[in-house]
C-alpha positions in Angstrom: -11.9 -27.1 10.5 -9.8 -30.2 11.2 -12.0 -31.2 14.2 -14.2 -32.8 11.5 -11.5 -35.3 10.5 -12.5 -38.7 12.1 -10.5 -39.8 15.0 -9.4 -43.0 13.2 -7.9 -40.9 10.3 -6.1 -38.6 12.7 -4.7 -41.7 14.5 -3.7 -43.3 11.2 -1.7 -40.1 10.4 -0.2 -39.8 13.9 3.3 -41.0 12.6 3.3 -38.3 9.9 4.7 -35.0 11.4 6.8 -32.3 9.8 9.2 -32.5 12.8 11.3 -30.0 14.7 14.2 -30.4 12.3 12.2 -28.7 9.6 11.5 -25.5 11.5 13.4 -22.3 10.7 14.9 -22.4 14.2 16.7 -25.7 13.3 17.3 -25.1 9.6 17.8 -21.5 8.4 19.0 -20.2 11.8 20.5 -23.2 13.3 23.9 -21.4 13.7 22.3 -18.3 15.3 23.4 -17.8 18.9 20.8 -18.7 21.6 20.3 -16.1 24.2 16.8 -14.7 24.0 14.3 -15.9 26.5 10.7 -16.0 25.1 7.9 -16.4 27.7 4.2 -16.2 28.0 2.2 -15.7 31.2 -0.4 -18.0 29.7 1.7 -21.2 29.6 5.2 -22.5 30.5 7.8 -23.8 28.0 6.9 -27.3 26.9 3.4 -27.1 28.5 0.0 -27.3 27.0 -1.5 -24.0 25.7 -4.9 -23.1 27.1 -7.7 -23.9 24.6 -8.6 -20.2 24.3 -5.7 -19.7 22.0 -6.8 -22.5 19.7 -9.6 -23.3 17.2 -11.4 -25.0 20.1 -11.6 -21.7 22.0 -11.7 -18.1 21.1 -8.6 -18.5 18.8 -6.9 -15.4 20.2 -3.2 -15.0 20.0 -1.3 -15.6 23.3 0.7 -12.9 25.1 4.4 -13.0 24.6 7.5 -11.3 26.0 11.2 -11.5 25.4 14.3 -10.7 27.5 18.0 -11.1 26.9 18.3 -9.0 23.7 21.9 -8.4 22.8 23.3 -4.9 22.3 22.5 -3.6 18.8 19.1 -5.2 18.6 17.0 -3.0 16.3 13.9 -5.1 15.7 12.4 -8.4 16.8 10.7 -11.0 14.6 8.3 -13.7 15.9 7.7 -16.8 13.9 5.4 -19.6 15.1 5.5 -23.0 13.4 3.7 -26.3 14.1 6.3 -29.1 14.0 3.6 -31.7 14.5 1.5 -30.9 11.4 0.9 -33.9 9.1 2.6 -32.0 6.3 6.0 -32.1 4.7 6.9 -28.7 6.3 5.7 -27.2 9.5 2.6 -25.0 9.2 3.2 -21.3 9.9 0.8 -20.0 12.5 2.2 -16.5 12.9 4.7 -14.1 11.3 5.1 -10.8 13.2 8.0 -8.6 12.2 9.3 -5.1 12.8 8.6 -5.5 16.5 9.9 -2.9 19.0 12.5 -4.7 21.2 11.0 -3.1 24.3 7.3 -3.8 23.6 5.9 -7.3 24.4 2.7 -8.5 22.7 -0.4 -8.5 24.7 -3.1 -11.2 24.4 -4.9 -10.9 21.1 -2.4 -8.4 19.6 -1.5 -10.7 16.7 -5.0 -12.1 16.1 -5.6 -10.1 13.0 -4.0 -7.7 10.5 -4.4 -4.1 11.4 -3.9 -4.6 15.2 -2.5 -1.6 16.9 0.4 -1.5 19.3 1.5 1.0 21.8 1.9 4.5 20.4 -0.7 3.7 17.7 1.7 1.8 15.5 0.2 -1.1 13.5 1.6 -4.6 14.1 3.3 -5.8 11.0 1.9 -9.3 10.3 2.9 -11.8 7.5 0.9 -14.5 5.9 0.3 -17.8 7.8 0.0 -21.1 6.0 -3.7 -20.3 5.2 -2.4 -17.2 3.4 -4.1 -14.8 5.9 -2.3 -12.2 8.0 -2.5 -12.8 11.7 -2.6 -15.6 14.2 -3.7 -19.0 12.8 -5.2 -20.8 15.9 -3.9 -24.4 16.5 -6.3 -26.9 15.0 -4.7 -30.3 15.0 -6.6 -33.4 13.7 -8.5 -35.4 16.4 -6.4 -38.5 17.3 -3.2 -37.1 15.8 -1.6 -36.6 19.2 0.1 -33.6 20.7 1.5 -31.0 18.4 4.5 -28.8 19.4 4.1 -25.2 18.4 7.5 -23.4 18.3 7.2 -19.7 19.2 10.5 -18.4 17.8 11.9 -14.9 18.6 14.8 -13.4 16.6 16.8 -10.3 17.5 17.8 -8.5 14.4 20.5 -5.9 13.8 18.3 -3.9 11.4 14.7 -3.4 10.3 13.5 -5.5 7.4 12.5 -4.1 4.0 9.5 -6.4 3.2 6.3 -6.1 1.3 3.1 -5.8 3.2 2.1 -9.3 4.6 5.2 -11.3 3.6 5.2 -15.1 3.6 7.7 -17.4 5.3 10.2 -17.5 2.4 10.4 -13.7 2.0 10.8 -13.3 5.7 13.6 -15.8 6.1 15.4 -14.4 3.1 15.2 -10.9 4.5 16.5 -12.0 7.9 19.5 -13.8 6.5 22.8 -12.3 7.9 21.0 -10.1 10.4 20.1 -12.4 13.3 22.0 -11.5 16.5 20.3 -14.0 18.8 17.3 -16.3 19.0 15.0 -17.9 21.6 12.2 -20.4 21.6 9.1 -21.1 23.6 7.3 -24.4 22.9 3.6 -24.7 23.6 1.8 -28.0 23.0 -1.8 -28.7 22.1 -3.7 -31.9 21.5 -7.4 -32.0 20.5 -9.3 -33.9 23.1 
């Protein structure tokens, strides 16, 4: 969708970015202890994501795994935000909650609502910034520069009582007071 924005417009907006300091990792959960390690076999921390995970490719969600969960971890939450979006707040690309601490996500698992995990359990997905449940593939404006996508993992001391397909606000409110540890993986993408 944003590939149709002219390069000159994207370049003119290149100084306008939500910023890392507006992400949940740095605002709502800034005081949460670090300790989780979030990884993907598809890209390294701080490196470019392969195009297949973006709107320029198949748009499938990347595989993700976490280690270093503290004792008492009941569930894991994943939140992906685009700190480079030309918006006042980062765009939400994924909310996945009620994740089993011992079950990483395979490639494509978070691509759409109704995805099934091991043992036949449905993956609980919240609404992204386009108000759809599932992975919102990166789609930065041409000429806007590289965007930093923060894949955030949170270890929780409890499951969350949330409505089906919650938004960012409901998720963060429900997580308050229950985060045992956090970890972050940054993937970048710039439209050629």
